[in-house]
N, C-alpha and C positions, 0 to 999 in steps of 0.2 A: 485419631485420624490416620489413615494409611499413608504409606510413602507416596503412592500415586496421587492421592488427593492433595497432599501437601506440596507436591512439586509445582513450581510456577511454570506457566506456559512460556513458550518462545514468542516474543513480541517482535513483529516485523512492520516497520513503517513503509508504506507504499507511497512514494511521493514523486514530484516532478518539478523541473525548473519552470515550466510554463503549462498553461491549460491546453486542452485539446489534443493531448497526445495519447489518450486512451487509458489514463491512470485508473479510473474507477472500473472500467471494463476489465482491466487486468486484475485488480483486487478481487472483484466478484468471481471471475472465472477461475482465478488461482485458488480461491477459497473452495470452490466446487471441486477442483482437481485434487486438492489436498484431502478433502472429505472422501473422495473416491478411493484415496490411498489409505484410508483408515484413521485419519486424524479428526479430532474434535476441534472444530474451527469456529471462531467468532470474528466477524468483520465489524469494526466500530467505525462509523462514519464520522471522522474527525474533521471534516471540512465544515466546521460548525456554523458558518454564516451562509454558505452556498451549497448546502447538502444536495446531492442528487443520486445517492445510492438507491433510494427508494424508487426512483424513476427507472433505473437500470433493471431493478428486480421486480418492477410492477407491483410494489407493495404500497399500501395506504395505511400507514401507522396512525393509531389513535393516541399512542403514547410515545414520546421521543426523549432524547437525552435532555432536552430543555425541561421537560416535566420532572426528570430525575434531579437535575441541578437545582431546580426551584423547590424541591421537596414535595411536589404535588402527587408524585407516584413513586413507588419503590422501584429499585433497579430491576428486580425480577420481572416486573410488569412490562418493562421496555425491551426485554430480550425476546426477539421473535424468530421463529423458524423461517428459513429462506429456501426458495427453490435451489436444488443442488446439494441439500443435505447439511448445510451449515447454519449457524445462527448469526443474527445481526442486531446491532444497536444503532438505530437510526437517529439522525439529528434533524431538527426542524430548520428549514431553509428560510432565508430572509431575516435572520435574527441579528439585528445590527449590534446588539450588545456583545456578540461573540466575534466582532471584527477585530477586537484587540484582546490581548491576553491579560486580563485583570487578575489580581491575586485570587479573587473568588473563583473565576473560571479555572485557573491553574489548580487550585486545591480540589475542586469538584472533579476535574478530569483525572487527576492523580488518584483520587479516591475510587472512582469508577474502575479504572484500570487495575488497581490493586485488588479490588473485590472480584473482578471477573477472571483475573489471571490464573488462579488455582483451578478453575473449572474447565479449562480448555487446554488442548495440546499446543494450539497456536492462536494468537490474536493478531489479526491484520488491522493496522490503523490506516484507513484511507484518508490521507491528509489533504489539505488544500494544496494548490500549486504555489510555487515561489518561495520567498524567504522572509515572509512576515513573521512577527514574533509568535503568532499563534501556531504557524506551521513548524517553526524551529523548536518551540517548546514541546509540541506533540512528538516530533521526531526524537527529541532527547529522551523520551520515555521508552524508546524501543531498544531492543538488543541489536537488531540488524536494520539496515536501511536498503531499500530497493528503489533505485532511481529508474523511472520509466521515461524513455526518450524515443524520438523518431529520428530518422537520418537527416531531417531538415536542418539547415544551418542555424536557424533561430532556436530550435529545440536544443541543439548541441551547445550553443553559447550559454543558454540558460541552465542546462544540466551542469556544465563546467562551473558556473557561478555558484550553484547550489552545493556542489561537492566541495568547492573551496571553502564556503562558509561553514559547512559541517565539519571539515577538517580543522579549521582554525578556531572555531568557537566551541566545538563539542569534543575535540580530540579524536574524531573518527579517523582511523587509519585503514579501514577496509569498507568499501561501499560496493553494493551489488548493482549491476546494471542489466536492465531488460530493454532491448531495442524493439520497439513496436513498429508495425507497418513497414517492415523490411521489404525492399523491392526485388531483391535477388538473394539467393543463398550465400551466406558468408558475409553479408553486409554488417551484421552485428559485430563480427570480429573486427572489421575495418573501423567501425564507429568506436569500439572500445579502444583500439590501438591509437586512434587519433586523440581521444580524450586523455588517455594515459600519458601520451607524449606531452601534451600541453600541461597536464598536472605535474609531471616530472620536471618540466622546465621552469614553470612559474610558481608552483605551490610547494613542491617538494623541498626546495632549498630553505624555505621559511619554517619548516616543521622539524620536530625533534626525532622524526622517524620516517620511514617510507610510507607512502600512501598508495594502496593497491585498489584498483578497480577490477572487480570480478564480473565477467559476463556470465549470467545465469541462463541466457537464451535469447533468441530472436523470434518474434511472432510475425509471420509474413503478412503483407497486405492481402486481404482476402475479402471478397464481396460478401461472404457469409457473415462477417462481423457486422457490417452495416445493416444487413437484413435482420440479424438477431437483435441489434440495438433498437432498430425501428419497431420491432415487434415486442420490445421490452422483455426479451427472453435471454437467459444465459446461453452463450454459444455452446457450452458443453452439454447443455440439456437439449437444445433445439437441433444442433447439427454437430454431434460429437465426432463425426468423421471428417469435418472440415480441417484443412491444413492448419489454420490458426488454433483450432481447438486442440489438435494433436501437439502443437508447439507448446501450448500452455501446460498440458499434461507433462511434457518433458521438463519444463521448468520446475513443476511441483516435485517431480521425481528427483531432480538435482538438489533441490532444497532439503529434501529428506536425507539424501545421501550425505550432504555437507554436514547436517546435524549429527549424523552417526560417525563421521570421520574423526 
């Protein structure tokens, strides 16, 4: 086995404190952006009970993670090519058995990630929203965590709660932040500053080290996003010149630069 093939991919959990902030949109388009920059990327739909990555990508999988977990199909059969030049592992939606993290689901998820990790440069875990045991366990498998939030107060409150839990239960001391649906330039910096201030005041003193929130970018509110989602197309494929698409490319470039730093 060559050094390249033996190297484990960088695993990034894309998560959020609440639903409706564009987490899956970000995960899919970020994967396409990273693929454009030369990375071999896999997106694993880790929202096991309420999967919707297939809807965003307009895919109709015959084989899902559920089939892999139950042994009906091999893992290779479930890895599909997606628009945008990356690969996907899709979950079946409405699976009530995945609403809680049982030892069996835990073992199966760990096994799948261990098996795919050497094959790709980066694996994105598109998690569910919130701080359920399923979401927290999935995030625990990642090297890095990207919180997607909007400037809305409810989103910020839930983002704070998620970061607090990750810091106190998983020992996370650095979390990345992407502010989606920014209404004006620079709003991402303001959101990051607000969250960091609250974290420093209420969470920092309870930890054994500092907790740093790193802004990787802001994606502006852009009508092109809604249009692409309604058409079940990747924004980077349908309208690569859109402001939101360019912003996602900037985020991908920053992630690569951070890896090399």
